[in-house]
ZALOLO-549297 format. One record per residue: residue in one letter; x, y, z of N, C-alpha, C, O in turn. Coordinates in steps of 0.02 Angstrom, whole numbers, plus 32768, in hexadecimal, padded with zeros to 4 digits. Layout:
<miros>
AXYZXYZXYZXYZ ...
</miros>
This chain:
<miros>
M3BBCF3D4AB583BFFF3CDAB753C32F3B8AB413C6DF3B2AB51 S3C1CF3AEAB043C4AF396AAD13C62F3CEAAA33C84F3C0AA71 E3C51F40DAAB33C64F445AA883CB0F44BAA843CD3F441AAB6 G3CC9F45BAA493D10F45FAA3F3D2FF49EAA5D3D0BF4C9AA76 F3D70F4A3AA593D95F4DCAA713DB1F503AA363DBEF4E7AA01 S3DB8F543AA403DD5F56DAA0B3E1DF55AAA003E42F54BAA2F N3E32F55CA9C13E77F54EA9B13EA2F58CA9B53EDFF588A9B1 R3E82F5C7A9BD3EABF604A9C03ECFF607AA023EB8F5ECAA34 I3F08F628AA033F30F62EAA3F3F0FF65FAA6E3EFDF696AA5A V3F07F64BAAAD3EE8F677AADE3F18F6B1AAEB3F54F6A8AAF3 S3EFCF6EEAAEC3F26F729AAF43F46F72AAB393F31F707AB67 A3F7AF753AB3E3F9EF759AB7D3F70F76FABB53F78F75AABEE A3F3FF798ABA43F0EF7AFABD53ECAF793ABC13EA7F7B2AB98 P3EB6F75BABDC3E76F73DABC83E3BF769ABD93E3AF78AAC0D R3E09F769ABAE3DCBF78FABB93D94F75FABCC3D88F72EABA8 V3D74F76CAC043D3EF741AC1D3CFEF76AAC203CFDF7A0AC3D L3CC9F750AC033C87F770AC063C5CF74BAC393C52F70FAC34 V3C42F771AC6A3C18F755AC9E3BD1F770AC953BC5F7ACAC9C V3BA2F744AC843B5DF759AC783B31F73EACB03B25F701ACB5 D3B19F76BACDA3AEFF757AD133AC4F793AD273ADCF7CBAD2A G3A85F786AD343A57F7BBAD473A65F7DAAD8A3A4DF811AD99 S3A8CF7B8ADB43A9BF7D1ADF73ADDF7F8ADF73B11F7DDADE5 K3AD9F837AE0A3B16F860AE0F3B46F844AE423B82F845AE38 V3B2AF82CAE793B54F80FAEAE3B7BF7D3AE943BB7F7CCAEA1 V3B59F7A7AE6F3B7AF76BAE533BB1F780AE223BE8F764AE24 R3BA3F7B1ADF83BD5F7C8ADC83C12F7E3ADEC3C4BF7D7ADD8 Q3C07F809AE213C3FF825AE483C67F7EEAE6A3CA5F7F1AE6C L3C45F7BCAE853C68F785AEA63C93F75EAE753CCDF74FAE84 I3C76F74FAE3C3C9CF72AAE093CD9F753ADF23D10F739ADEC S3CCEF792ADE63D04F7BEADD03D3BF7C2AE053D77F7C1ADF4 R3D28F7C6AE433D58F7CDAE7A3D86F790AE7F3DC3F796AE83 V3D68F754AE7D3D91F718AE843DB9F70BAE453DF0F6EEAE48 L3D9FF720AE0B3DC5F717ADCD3E04F743ADCD3E37F72FADB2 K3DFFF77EADEB3E38F7AAADEF3E71F78CAE193EABF79DAE11 V3E5EF75FAE473E90F73DAE6F3EAFF704AE483EEDF6FCAE46 E3E85F6DBAE283E9EF6A2AE023EBFF6B6ADC03EF0F697ADAB L3EA4F6EAADA13EBFF702AD603EC7F74EAD653E9FF773AD48 P3EFAF765AD883F02F7ADAD953F07F7D8AD573EF8F813AD59 D3F1DF7BBAD1F3F24F7E3ACE33EE7F7DEACB53EE6F7FAAC7F A3EB4F7BAACCB3E78F7B1ACA23E4DF7EFACA13E49F815ACD1 E3E2DF7FAAC683DFBF82FAC633DB7F80EAC6B3DA2F7E6AC42 V3D95F820ACA13D53F803ACB03D1DF836ACA03D1CF86CACBD V3CF1F824AC733CBAF850AC5E3C79F831AC753C6BF7F7AC65 G3C51F857AC9A3C11F83DACB23BD6F85FAC913BDAF89AAC80 C3BA0F83AAC893B62F858AC713B27F832AC8E3B2DF7F9ACA4 A3AECF854AC8F3AB3F83AACB33A7EF817AC883A51F7F7ACA3 S3A84F81CAC473A4FF801AC1D3A6AF7E4ABDC3AA3F7F0ABC9 G3A40F7BFABBB3A53F7A3AB7A3A5DF7D9AB463A8AF7D4AB1C A3A34F80EAB493A3AF844AB183A7DF868AB1F3A9EF877AAEE E3A92F874AB5E3AD3F894AB693B0BF866AB503B3CF87EAB33 A3B04F826AB5D3B37F7F6AB463B3CF7F6AAFA3B73F7F2AADF H3B03F7FBAAD83B04F7FEAA8F3B2FF838AA773B58F82FAA4A Q3B26F872AA953B4CF8AEAA813B97F8A5AA8D3BC0F8B7AA63 L3BA8F889AAC73BEEF87EAAD83C0FF84CAAA93C48F854AA94 L3BEAF817AA993C04F7E3AA6D3C0EF7FCAA263C3CF7E6AA02 E3BE4F82BAA113BECF848A9CE3C28F877A9CA3C43F883A994 G3C3CF891AA053C71F8C2AA053CB6F8A7AA163CE7F8CCAA12 G3CBCF868AA283CFDF84DAA393CFDF803AA443CC9F7E3AA45 V3D39F7E7AA4B3D42F79FAA533D53F78FAA9C3D7AF7B2AABC F3D35F759AAB63D42F743AAFB3D61F6FDAAFA3D55F6D6AACC D3D88F6EEAB2D3DA9F6ADAB333D7FF67CAB5C3D8CF640AB5A F3D4EF696AB803D26F66BABAB3CE5F690ABBC3CE6F6CDABC5 I3CADF66CABBF3C6DF68BABCF3C49F662AC043C42F625ABFD T3C33F683AC393C07F661AC693BC1F67EAC613BB8F6BBAC59 I3B90F653AC653B4AF668AC5A3B1EF64AAC913B21F60EAC9E S3AF6F674ACAF3AC3F65BACDE3A8AF63DACB53A7AF655AC7F L3A6BF609ACCF3A33F5EBACAC39F7F619ACA939D0F619AC79 R39EFF642ACDD39B6F66FACE139CDF6B7ACD939EDF6D3AD06 L39BEF6D5ACA039CEF71BAC93398CF743AC903958F726AC82 P398FF784AC9C3951F7ACAC9E3929F7AAAC5D38ECF7AFAC5D D394CF7A4AC24392AF7A9ABE4392AF769ABBA390BF767AB85 M394DF735ABD1394EF6F7ABAB396CF6BFABD5398AF6CAAC09 D3963F682ABBD3983F649ABDC39CCF649ABC839DDF65BAB90 G39F8F636ABF73A3FF637ABE83A52F60BABAD3A82F61AAB8A L3A2CF5D7ABA13A3BF5ABAB693A2EF5CDAB263A4DF5BCAAF3 E39FFF5FDAB2539F3F623AAE83A30F64DAAD73A43F653AA9D L3A50F669AB0A3A8CF690AAFF3AC5F664AAE73AEBF677AABB A3ACBF628AB043AFEF5F9AAED3AF5F5E8AAA43B25F5E5AA7E R3AB7F5DEAA903AA9F5CFAA4A3ABCF60AAA1D3AD6F600A9E6 Y3AAEF646AA343AC0F682AA0E3B0BF685AA023B22F694A9CB V3B32F677AA373B7BF679AA303B92F648A9FB3BBCF659A9D1 R3B77F60CA9FD3B8CF5D9A9CD3B78F5EBA9853B9DF5DCA956 E3B3EF60AA97E3B24F615A93B3B37F659A91E3B39F661A8E1 S3B44F68BA9493B4CF6CFA9303B8EF6F0A9413BA8F718A91A A3BAAF6E1A97B3BE6F704A9913C23F6ECA96A3C25F6B3A952 P3C56F717A9633C92F704A93C3CBAF6CCA95E3CDCF6A6A93C Q3CB8F6C8A9A13CE0F696A9C43CB5F658A9D33CA3F64BAA0C I3CA5F633A99E3C76F5FCA9A33C8CF5C6A9D43C62F5A4A9F2 Y3CCEF5BCA9DC3CE5F585AA063CFBF59BAA4C3D1CF574AA70 V3CEAF5D7AA613CFBF5EEAAA43CD9F5C0AAD73C9EF5AFAACE P3CFCF5ACAB0D3CDBF584AB413CA2F5ABAB613CAAF5E4AB77 I3C68F58CAB643C2DF5AAAB843C19F57DABBE3C09F542ABB5 V3C1AF598ABFB3C0AF571AC363BCCF58EAC583BCAF5C9AC68 V3B9CF564AC623B60F576AC873B6FF576ACD23B8AF545ACEC V3B5FF5ADACF33B6AF5B3AD3C3B26F5BDAD5C3B05F5EFAD50 S3B12F58DAD843ACEF590AD9F3AC8F566ADDE3AF1F53AADEB G3A94F575AE053A86F54DAE403A5AF512AE323A52F4E5AE5C D3A3CF510ADF53A10F4D7ADE53A2AF4B0ADA93A04F492AD83 V3A6CF4B1ADA23A8BF48CAD6B3A7CF441AD6F3A6EF422AD3C D3A80F425ADAB3A77F3DDADB23A34F3C5AD953A32F391AD74 D39FFF3ECADA139BEF3D7AD8939BDF3D4AD3D39A6F3A3AD1F R39D5F408AD1D39D7F409ACD43A08F3D5ACB939FCF3B6AC86 L3A3FF3CDACDD3A71F39DACC73A54F357ACC83A5EF330AC9A H3A31F347ACFE3A13F305AD0439DEF2F9ACCE39D2F2C0ACB9 R39BEF32FACB9398CF328AC8439ACF331AC3F3989F32DAC0C R39EDF33EAC3E3A14F346AC0139F7F37DABD539F1F375AB99 T39E6F3B6ABF539C8F3EDABCF39F6F42AABCF39DEF462ABC4 L3A37F420ABD93A65F45AABD73A73F46FAB8F3A87F4A9AB83 G3A6AF443AB613A70F457AB1B3AB6F44CAAFE3AE7F448AB23 E3AB8F448AABD3AF6F438AA993B25F473AA943B5FF46BAA82 H3B0DF4AFAAA43B36F4EAAA9B3B62F4F9AAD83B8DF525AAD5 V3B56F4D6AB0E3B7BF4E2AB4B3BB9F4B5AB4D3BB4F479AB41 T3BF3F4D2AB5E3C30F4ABAB633C30F482ABA43C42F448ABA4 D3C1CF4A3ABDA3C1FF482AC1B3BEFF4A4AC4A3BCAF4D1AC36 Y3BEFF490AC893BC0F4ABACBA3BE3F4B1ACFD3C15F48FAD09 F3BC9F4DBAD283BE6F4E4AD6A3BAEF4F1AD9C3B82F51BAD90 D3BAFF4CCADD43B7DF4D3AE083B94F508AE3A3BCAF503AE57 K3B6AF53CAE443B7CF573AE723B89F55CAEB93BADF57DAEDE S3B6DF522AECB3B75F50BAF103BBEF4FCAF213BD0F4F8AF5B L3BE8F4F3AEED3C2FF4E6AEF93C55F525AF0E3C8CF521AF28 G3C36F560AF023C55F59EAF173C7AF5C1AEDE3C8FF5A1AEAE F3C80F602AEE43C9DF62AAEAE3CE9F622AEAA3D06F62CAE75 Q3D09F60FAEE13D50F602AEDD3D5DF5C6AEAF3D8BF5C6AE86 A3D34F592AEB73D3AF558AE8C3D2BF56AAE443D4AF54FAE15 L3CFBF598AE3A3CEBF5AEADF63D28F5D0ADD63D37F5C4AD9C A3D4AF5FAADFC3D85F61CADE23DBAF5EAADCD3DDAF5F2AD99 E3DC4F5B7ADF63DF5F583ADE63DE0F55DADA83E09F549AD7F F3D9FF553ADA23D82F52FAD693D91F556AD283DA7F539ACF6 I3D85F598AD2A3D90F5C2ACF03DDBF5C3ACDF3DEEF5C1ACA5 R3E05F5C7AD133E4DF5C8AD073E63F588ACE33E90F58AACBA G3E43F550ACF33E54F512ACD33E49F513AC883E6BF4EFAC63 Y3E1BF53DAC713E0DF543AC2A3E3DF575AC083E5CF565ABD5 V3E41F5B1AC243E66F5E6AC023EB0F5E7AC133ED8F604ABED R3EC3F5CAAC4B3F09F5C9AC5F3F16F586AC813F23F584ACBE P3F14F550AC5B3F1AF50DAC793F5DF502AC9C3F90F51EAC89 E3F5AF4D8ACCF3F97F4C7ACF43FC5F49CACC83FAEF474ACA0 S4006F4A6ACD14036F47EACAC4047F43EACD04062F40FACB3 S4037F43BAD114045F3FFAD384014F3FBAD723FF7F42DAD87 A400BF3C0AD8C3FDDF3B5ADC43FF2F378ADEB401CF351ADD5 E3FD4F370AE263FE1F336AE503FA0F311AE5C3F6AF32FAE60 G3FA5F2D0AE633F6BF2A8AE733F70F263AE553F93F259AE23 E3F4DF233AE733F4DF1EFAE5A3F0AF1DEAE3C3ED6F1E5AE5D V3F0BF1C9ADFD3ECEF1B8ADD93EC9F16DADD23EF6F14DADB8 L3E91F151ADE83E82F10BADDD3E5CF108AD9B3E22F11CAD97 Y3E7DF0EFAD673E63F0F1AD233E4CF0ACAD0D3E73F07CAD0E V3E0CF0A6ACFA3DEFF066ACE93DDBF066AC9F3DADF089AC8A E3E00F03FAC773DF5F03DAC2F3E0FEFFAAC143E47EFE6AC24 D3DE5EFD8ABEC3DFAEF95ABD53E18EF96AB8F3E2FEF63AB77 S3E18EFCFAB6E3E37EFD4AB2D3E80EFE8AB353E8EF01EAB50 R3EADEFBFAB1E3EF4EFCCAB263F08F00CAB013F30F034AB1B V3EEEF017AAC53F00F051AA9C3EE7F091AABD3F0CF0C1AAC4 V3EA7F091AAD23E8AF0CDAAF23EADF0DBAB343EBCF114AB44 A3EBBF0A6AB593EDBF0AFAB9B3F20F0CEAB943F33F0F9ABBB L3F46F0B7AB623F89F0D1AB583F87F11CAB483FAFF143AB63 A3F5BF130AB1B3F56F175AB073F3EF1A2AB413F5AF1D7AB4C T3F0BF18BAB643EEFF1B3AB9B3F20F1B7ABD53F26F1EBABF5 R3F42F181ABE33F73F181AC193FAAF1B4AC0A3FC1F1D7AC38 R3FC0F1B7ABCC3FF4F1E8ABBA3FDBF22FABC44001F25AABDB M3F9BF23CABB43F7EF27EABBF3F83F292AC083F97F2CAAC18 L3F71F263AC343F70F271AC7C3FB6F278AC993FC4F2A5ACC0 E3FE1F24BAC854025F24BACA1404DF287AC89407CF29DACAA K403BF2A1AC50405DF2DCAC354057F318AC644082F344AC66 Y4021F318AC8B4015F34EACBB402DF33EAD014021F364AD30 G4050F306AD08406DF2F5AD494041F2CAAD754052F2BCADAE L4008F2B4AD5B3FDBF28AAD823FF5F242AD854011F229AD54 T3FEBF222ADBE3FFCF1DCADC53FC0F1B2ADAF3F89F1BDADC9 V3FC9F185AD823F91F15EAD673F99F114AD793FCCF0F5AD69 R3F67F0F9AD9A3F64F0B1ADA63F2EF095AD783EF3F0A0AD83 H3F43F070AD453F15F057AD133F00F00FAD213F2AEFE4AD2D V3EBFF003AD203EA4EFBFAD263E72EFB6ACED3E59EFE7ACD1 I3E63EF77ACDC3E3AEF6BACA03DF2EF59ACAF3DCAEF50AC81 S3DE0EF55ACEF3D9AEF42ACFF3D83EF64AD3F3DABEF7AAD68 A3D41EF67AD463D24EF82AD833D36EF55ADBF3D41EF6EADF7 E3D39EF14ADB23D4CEEE6ADE83D92EEF5AE023D9DEEF5AE3F D3DC1EF02ADD53E05EF13ADE93E07EF55AE103E2BEF5CAE41 A3DDFEF85ADFA3DDDEFC5AE1D3DC1EFBDAE633DDBEFDBAE92 L3D8DEF95AE6B3D70EF8AAEAD3DA1EF65AEDB3DA5EF73AF16 A3DC7EF37AEBE3DF9EF13AEE63E2EEF44AF003E44EF3FAF3A W3E42EF72AED63E74EFA5AEEB3E58EFD1AF223E79EFDFAF53 L3E19EFE7AF193DFAF012AF4B3DF0EFEDAF8D3DF6F00BAFC3 E3DE0EFADAF893DD6EF85AFC53E17EF7DAFEC3E18EF83B029 T3E4DEF70AFC83E8FEF6AAFE83EA2EFACB00B3EBBEFACB043 A3E96EFE4AFE83EA6F025B0043E7CF033B0413E95F04FB073 K3E3CF021B03F3E0FF02EB0783E26F007B0B53E21F020B0ED A3E3DEFCAB0AB3E55EFA1B0E33E92EFC1B1043EA0EFB3B13F Q3EB5EFEBB0DF3EF0F00DB0F93EDFF054B1113F0CF07BB121 G3E9EF063B1133E89F0A5B12A3E91F0DCB0F73E95F117B109 Q3E94F0CAB0B73E9EF0FBB0823E64F0F6B0503E3FF0C5B04F V3E5EF12AB0273E2BF129AFF23E44F102AFB63E1EF0DAAF98 G3E82F10CAFA43E9FF0E6AF6C3EABF10EAF2D3ED0F0F7AF01 A3E8EF149AF293E99F175AEEE3E7DF1BAAEFE3E56F1C2AF2D D3E92F1EAAED73E76F22EAEDE3E3CF238AEAF3E13F265AEB8 L3E39F20DAE7B3E03F212AE493DFEF1D1AE233E31F1B0AE16 V3DC2F1BEAE113DB6F183ADE73D9FF19BADA23D71F1C3AD9C L3DC0F182AD6F3DAEF18FAD293D9DF14CAD0A3DC9F122AD03 T3D5EF142ACF83D4AF100ACDF3D21F104ACA03CF8F131AC97 D3D2BF0D4AC753D00F0CBAC3B3CC0F0AAAC523CBEF08CAC88 V3C8BF0AFAC2B3C4CF08EAC3D3C4FF044AC2B3C40F019AC55 S3C61F035ABED3C62EFF0ABD53CA6EFD1ABE53CD9EFE8ABCE L3CA5EF9CAC0D3CE2EF7BAC233CDCEF30AC1D3CA5EF14AC1D K3D15EF0EAC183D15EEC6AC1A3D04EEAFAC613D15EED0AC91 G3CE3EE76AC653CCFEE5DACA73C84EE65ACB13C61EE7CAC84 E3C6CEE53ACEB3C25EE55ACF83C0DEE9BAD0A3BD2EEABAD01 L3C3AEEC5AD243C27EF07AD3C3C38EF3EAD093C6CEF3AACE8 T3C0DEF6FAD033C19EFA9ACD83C37EFE2AD013C3DEFDEAD3E G3C49F017ACDD3C60F053AD003C29F070AD2B3C36F08DAD60 G3BEAF069AD153BB2F07FAD3D3BACF058AD7E3B9CF074ADB2 D3BB8F017AD7A3BB7EFEDADB73BEEF002ADE73BE4F005AE23 L3C29F011ADCC3C61F028ADF63C4EF069AE193C5AF071AE54 L3C31F097ADF43C1BF0D6AE103BEAF0CBAE4A3BF0F0E9AE7F E3BBAF09FAE3F3B87F091AE723BA7F073AEB13B95F085AEE9 R3BD7F046AEA73BF8F027AEE13C20F05BAF083C20F05AAF46 I3C42F087AEE53C6AF0BBAF063C3EF0E7AF323C50F0F8AF6A R3C05F0FAAF173BD9F127AF3B3BB1F103AF723BA9F11DAFA9 R3B98F0C7AF623B6CF0A4AF913B93F079AFC33B8AF081B000 D3BBEF04DAFAB3BDFF01DAFD83C19F03DAFFF3C22F02FB03A Y3C40F067AFDD3C79F086AFFF3C65F0C8B0213C89F0E0B04D G3C2EF0E5B00C3C17F122B02A3C42F15FB01A3C41F190B03F Y3C67F15CAFE33C90F195AFCE3C66F1C6AFA63C4DF1B4AF70 G3C5EF202AFC03C39F235AF9C3C61F254AF643C9BF241AF59 K3C43F283AF413C64F2A2AF073CA3F2C7AF1A3CD2F2CCAEF2 G3CA5F2E2AF573CE0F306AF6D3D17F2D8AF853D52F2E6AF7B R3D03F2A1AFA43D35F272AFBF3D58F24BAF873D95F243AF88 L3D32F234AF563D4FF210AF1E3D29F223AEDE3CF7F203AECE P3D40F256AEBA3D1FF269AE7C3D22F230AE493D53F20CAE44 V3CECF22AAE233CE9F1F7ADEE3CD5F219ADAD3CA0F236ADA8 L3D01F214AD7C3CF2F22BAD383CE4F1EEAD0D3D0BF1BEAD0D V3CADF1EFACE93C99F1B6ACC03CA1F1C8AC763C85F1F9AC5F M3CC6F19FAC523CCEF1A8AC0A3C9AF17EABE53C90F143ABF4 T3C7AF19DABB53C46F179AB923C3FF191AB4A3C46F1CDAB3B G3C33F162AB1D3C24F173AAD83BD9F16EAACB3BC3F176AA92 D3BB3F160AAFF3B6AF159AAFA3B4AF19EAAFB3B4FF1C1AB2E E3B2BF1B2AAC53B0CF1F4AAC13AC4F1F4AAD83AA2F227AAD3 N3AACF1BBAAF03A66F1B7AB073A5EF1E2AB463A7FF1D3AB79 P3A34F216AB453A2CF242AB7E3A16F21EABBE3A2DF22FABF4 A39EBF1ECABB739D3F1C8ABF23A0CF1A2AC133A10F1A1AC51 N3A37F183ABEC3A6FF15EAC093AA2F18DAC293ABDF17DAC5D Q3AAEF1C6AC0A3ADBF1F7AC273ABFF212AC693AE3F21AAC9A A3A7EF220AC693A5EF23AACA53A62F208ACDE3A6BF21BAD18 A3A5BF1C7ACCE3A5EF193AD013AA2F192AD243AA6F188AD60 L3AD7F19DACFD3B1BF19EAD1A3B23F1D9AD493B41F1D2AD7F L3B08F212AD373B0EF24DAD613AE4F245ADA13AFAF259ADD7 R3AA9F228AD9A3A7FF21DADD63AA0F1EAAE043A97F1EDAE41 A3AC6F1BBADE73AE7F188AE103B23F1A3AE363B3FF181AE61 G3B37F1E0AE263B6DF1FFAE4C3BACF211AE263BDEF222AE45 A3BAAF20EADE33BE5F223ADBD3BEFF26EADC63BBFF295ADC2 N3C2DF282ADD33C3AF2CAADD83C31F2ECAD943C1BF325AD90 D3C41F2C8AD603C3CF2E4AD1C3C44F2ACACEA3C58F275ACFB L3C34F2BBACAC3C3CF28CAC753C71F2A7AC453C77F2E4AC3C V3C96F27BAC263CC6F28DABF23CB2F265ABB43CB6F227ABB3 E3C9CF288AB813C84F266AB463CBCF24DAB1A3CF0F26EAB12 K3CB2F212AAFE3CE2F1F4AACF3CCFF206AA883C94F20DAA79 P3D00F20FAA5B3D48F208AA663D63F240AA933D4AF278AA92 I3D96F22FAAB93DB1F25DAAEB3DD4F298AACA3DFDF290AA9D E3DC3F2D5AAE13DE6F311AACC3E13F324AB063DFBF330AB3D E3E55F326AAFA3E85F32BAB313E7AF367AB5E3E7AF360AB9B K3E72F3A2AB413E6CF3DEAB6B3E2EF3DAAB973E31F3EEABD1 L3DF7F3C1AB7C3DBAF3BCABA43DC3F389ABDC3DAFF396AC15 L3DE2F350ABCD3DEEF31EAC013E19F339AC383E09F332AC73 I3E52F358AC263E80F372AC593E5FF3A8AC823E68F3ABACBF T3E39F3D4AC623E16F409AC873DE7F3ECACBB3DE6F403ACF4 K3DC1F3B9ACA73D91F39CACD63DB5F376AD0E3DA0F37BAD48 V3DEAF351ACFD3E0EF32BAD303E2EF35AAD643E26F350ADA0 L3E52F38CAD4B3E74F3BAAD793E42F3E1ADA33E4EF3EEADDE F3E0AF3F5AD853DD8F419ADAB3DBBF3EEADE33DB4F406AE1B Q3DAAF3B0ADD43D8DF384AE073DC0F377AE3F3DACF372AE79 L3DFFF372AE2E3E32F368AE613E37F3A5AE8F3E3EF39FAECC R3E33F3E2AE713E36F41FAE993DFAF425AEC63E00F437AF01 V3DBEF417AEAC3D81F41DAED43D82F3EBAF0E3D70F3FCAF46 A3D97F3ADAEFF3D9AF37AAF343DCBF38EAF6B3DBDF385AFA6 R3E03F3AAAF573E34F3C1AF883E17F3FAAFB23E21F3FCAFEF H3DF4F427AF933DD4F45FAFB63DA0F446AFE83D9DF45DB020 L3D77F416AFD33D42F3FBAFFE3D60F3D5B03A3D47F3DAB071 R3D96F3B0B02D3DB7F38CB0653DD4F3BCB0973DCEF3B2B0D4 Q3DF3F3F1B07F3E0FF423B0AD3DD9F446B0D53DE2F453B110 R3DA1F454B0B43D69F473B0D73D4DF446B10D3D3DF45DB144 D3D46F406B0FD3D2BF3D6B12D3D5AF3CDB1683D44F3C7B1A1 Q3D9BF3CCB15A3DCCF3C5B1913DCBF401B1BF3DD1F3FAB1FC A3DC3F43DB1A13DC0F47AB1C93D81F47BB1F43D81F493B22D A3D4AF45FB1D93D0BF45EB1FF3D0EF42CB2383CDEF424B25D 
</miros>
């Protein structure tokens, strides 16, 4: 998830490569992408070998890869892109139904930029891809931001506010819980998303805050998304945060585009899930 972004300017008509053994899945992804990115050129292929040929013949702005391909594991293809293709920094996103299992075991590999769970639906995937190749210039939502470093907080808050997000900054998990408790007493959640560091001043960590949100308040990933920022590269510790209910991790030092993409995507998915639940 720490892979960098290309510095080249994305073309007016972004090219997206969809690699999936299922023709139906490729058609579904292409269909929803045409709605979200009507000027995009979407190229689909069914195998790693076909993807190799396409990558040798042209440059893509975004690549989605299924973990299970007819002729290879999707991660082998991701490694090939990083090591052999001309567009080494193109975002590569794994799209799969069993992402969570591999993610929890931290076996997605260093060559993957990000991941997407098919259970969220292909409409959400299209919005996810749009966030990378055609990011929004503004957004709405309130972020409860928990960070005890004044310097880091100032820089990160500016990143979020630049996109129109409302940021409520607190310096400890205890302060965040107090805010959520006050909001709950008023019949509100208190934020649209929580962004928290792991290491915080006080007795509670960001992991403790995450656990309280999921267990004590009963807020699921859709009701109150939680993004956890961490500089800890230990796979076991990262996996523990995801198992505890983190929607995603943001590795430190913070890369602005990656942070904003993840924040805006989680806000869109949460909004979609709330609307779906209300309709049901």
